[in-house]
C-alpha positions as CSV (number, residue, x, y, z in Angstrom):
1,M,-5.6,-18.3,-5.6
2,K,-7.0,-16.8,-2.4
3,L,-6.2,-13.3,-1.1
4,Y,-6.8,-12.6,2.6
5,A,-7.8,-9.0,2.6
6,S,-9.6,-6.0,4.1
7,P,-10.8,-3.1,1.9
8,A,-9.4,-0.5,4.2
9,S,-5.8,-1.8,4.1
10,P,-3.5,0.2,1.9
11,F,-1.2,-2.7,1.6
12,V,-4.0,-4.9,0.4
13,R,-4.9,-2.1,-2.0
14,K,-1.5,-2.4,-3.7
15,V,-2.2,-6.0,-4.5
16,R,-5.8,-5.3,-5.6
17,V,-4.6,-2.5,-8.0
18,L,-1.8,-4.7,-9.4
19,L,-4.3,-7.5,-10.0
20,R,-6.4,-5.2,-12.1
21,E,-3.5,-3.6,-13.9
22,A,-2.0,-7.0,-14.8
23,G,-5.3,-8.5,-16.1
24,L,-5.7,-10.8,-13.1
25,D,-8.9,-9.3,-11.7
26,G,-11.4,-12.1,-11.1
27,K,-8.7,-14.8,-11.0
28,V,-8.1,-14.4,-7.3
29,D,-10.7,-15.1,-4.7
30,E,-10.7,-12.5,-1.9
31,K,-11.4,-13.6,1.7
32,L,-12.3,-10.6,3.9
33,V,-10.9,-10.9,7.4
34,A,-11.0,-8.7,10.5
35,T,-7.5,-8.9,11.9
36,T,-5.9,-6.1,14.0
37,A,-2.7,-5.2,15.7
38,V,-4.1,-6.5,19.0
39,K,-6.5,-9.3,17.9
40,S,-5.5,-11.7,15.2
41,D,-8.0,-13.5,13.0
42,M,-7.2,-17.1,13.9
43,G,-8.2,-18.4,10.4
44,L,-5.6,-16.1,8.9
45,A,-3.1,-17.1,11.6
46,G,-3.6,-20.7,10.4
47,V,-2.0,-19.8,7.0
48,N,0.2,-16.8,8.0
49,P,1.7,-17.0,11.5
50,L,1.9,-13.2,11.6
51,A,-1.8,-13.0,10.9
52,K,-1.2,-9.9,8.7
53,I,-2.8,-8.8,5.5
54,P,-2.4,-9.1,2.6
55,T,-1.7,-12.9,2.5
56,L,-1.9,-14.8,-0.7
57,V,-2.4,-18.6,-1.0
58,T,-1.3,-19.8,-4.4
59,T,-2.9,-22.5,-6.5
60,D,-0.3,-25.0,-5.3
61,G,-0.9,-24.1,-1.7
62,K,2.1,-21.9,-1.0
63,T,1.5,-18.9,1.3
64,L,3.0,-15.6,0.4
65,Y,3.2,-12.3,2.4
66,D,3.8,-9.2,2.6
67,S,2.5,-6.9,-0.2
68,R,5.9,-6.6,-1.9
69,V,6.4,-10.3,-2.0
70,I,2.9,-10.9,-3.3
71,C,3.1,-8.2,-5.9
72,R,6.4,-9.4,-7.2
73,Y,5.0,-13.0,-7.4
74,L,1.9,-11.9,-9.3
75,D,4.0,-9.8,-11.7
76,T,6.3,-12.7,-12.4
77,L,3.4,-15.1,-12.8
78,V,2.0,-13.3,-15.8
79,E,5.2,-11.5,-16.9
80,A,3.4,-8.1,-16.5
81,E,6.7,-6.2,-16.1
82,F,5.6,-3.9,-13.3
83,Y,9.1,-4.5,-12.0
84,P,10.9,-3.6,-15.2
85,E,14.5,-4.9,-15.4
86,G,15.8,-1.7,-16.9
87,R,14.7,0.4,-13.9
88,L,14.3,-2.3,-11.3
89,W,16.2,-0.7,-8.5
90,D,14.5,2.6,-8.9
91,T,11.1,0.9,-8.9
92,L,12.0,-1.1,-5.7
93,V,13.3,1.9,-3.9
94,L,10.3,4.0,-4.8
95,E,8.0,1.1,-3.6
96,A,10.0,0.9,-0.4
97,T,9.6,4.6,0.2
98,A,5.9,4.5,-0.3
99,D,5.6,1.4,2.0
100,G,7.7,3.2,4.7
101,L,5.3,6.2,4.4
102,L,2.4,3.8,4.8
103,D,4.0,2.1,7.8
104,A,4.3,5.5,9.6
105,A,0.7,6.5,8.6
106,V,-0.7,3.2,9.8
107,L,1.1,3.5,13.1
108,M,-0.5,6.9,13.7
109,V,-3.9,5.3,13.3
110,Y,-3.0,2.4,15.7
111,E,-1.7,4.8,18.4
112,R,-5.2,6.3,18.8
113,R,-7.2,3.2,18.0
114,V,-5.6,0.6,20.3
115,R,-4.4,2.7,23.3
116,P,-6.6,4.1,26.1
117,E,-6.9,7.8,25.5
118,E,-4.9,8.8,28.5
119,K,-2.0,6.7,27.2
120,V,-1.9,8.1,23.7
121,F,1.5,9.5,23.0
122,D,1.1,12.6,20.8
123,G,4.9,12.9,20.4
124,W,4.9,9.5,18.8
125,I,2.1,10.4,16.4
126,E,3.9,13.6,15.3
127,A,7.2,11.7,14.8
128,Q,5.4,9.3,12.5
129,W,3.8,12.1,10.6
130,D,7.3,13.7,10.2
131,K,8.5,10.5,8.5
132,A,5.4,10.3,6.3
133,I,5.6,13.9,5.1
134,R,9.4,13.7,4.6
135,A,8.7,10.7,2.3
136,V,6.1,12.8,0.4
137,G,8.7,15.5,0.0
138,A,11.3,13.1,-1.1
139,I,9.0,11.5,-3.7
140,E,8.3,14.9,-5.2
141,E,11.9,16.0,-5.1
142,R,13.5,12.9,-6.5
143,W,10.9,10.7,-8.2
144,M,8.7,12.9,-10.4
145,E,10.6,11.9,-13.6
146,H,10.0,8.3,-12.8
147,L,6.4,8.8,-11.9
148,N,5.8,10.6,-15.2
149,G,7.2,7.5,-17.1
150,P,5.6,4.1,-17.8
151,V,3.5,2.7,-15.0
152,D,5.3,0.3,-12.7
153,M,5.0,-0.9,-9.1
154,G,6.5,2.3,-7.8
155,H,3.5,4.2,-9.2
156,I,1.0,1.8,-7.7
157,A,2.7,2.0,-4.3
158,V,2.8,5.8,-4.3
159,G,-0.8,6.1,-5.5
160,C,-2.0,3.8,-2.7
161,A,0.1,5.6,-0.1
162,L,-1.2,9.0,-1.0
163,G,-4.8,7.6,-1.1
164,Y,-4.3,6.3,2.4
165,L,-3.2,9.7,3.6
166,D,-6.4,11.2,2.2
167,F,-8.4,8.4,3.8
168,R,-7.0,8.5,7.3
169,H,-5.1,11.8,7.6
170,G,-6.9,14.1,5.2
171,T,-6.9,17.1,7.6
172,R,-3.1,17.1,7.6
173,N,-3.1,18.1,3.9
174,W,-0.1,16.3,2.4
175,R,-0.7,18.4,-0.7
176,L,0.5,21.7,0.8
177,G,3.9,22.5,-0.8
178,H,3.7,19.4,-3.0
179,G,1.9,20.7,-6.1
180,R,3.6,18.5,-8.7
181,L,2.9,15.3,-6.7
182,D,-0.7,16.5,-6.2
183,D,-1.1,16.9,-9.9
184,W,0.4,13.5,-10.6
185,Y,-1.9,11.9,-8.0
186,A,-5.0,13.6,-9.4
187,S,-4.3,12.0,-12.8
188,F,-3.2,8.6,-11.5
189,S,-6.2,8.2,-9.2
190,E,-8.4,8.4,-12.3
191,R,-7.2,5.0,-13.4
192,A,-9.9,2.3,-13.3
193,A,-7.8,0.1,-11.0
194,M,-7.5,3.0,-8.5
195,K,-11.2,3.9,-8.7
196,D,-12.2,0.2,-8.2
197,T,-10.1,-0.2,-5.1
198,M,-11.0,3.0,-3.1
199,P,-10.7,2.2,0.6
200,E,-13.9,1.8,2.6
């Protein structure tokens, strides 16, 4: 299998963490690509018309994207049970919450990275942060019991989302007022899979 990836992408990181947690590390070749919101990598576009990462090409030549599809496929492939049947909907909703947090956080970065400075819309950036920090609050308020249980894809998604906030938005301090989630993340981020996939 081949994974089109970038070490800085939090969505790629979800896949890379799952690969390690599921015992698949070393069984997927990573192809690093430089694709952006305004300039697509044409090699990647040849396999994924959206030219977005992560993209996985399976051993039988199928192309899978986005991170949720890829993670579900890999989990099924080795029966790793990171999408446990007994709490499937909770796991999926928690993963979707973390991914929505990431969507907002990534849009904040793009607003400054791809627009000329005089066209940057600060109101847009703050609106995205409001979404991200509401998601952080909701995870602490509603999901701590789940996060303190057996590790599943919800844990991985939340861990990668919080890691991205530290990586790109550290000065905003998501930890303020979220002590329980901060404690959980401090422990979860010590897992080997998380340490091995720190964004660069």
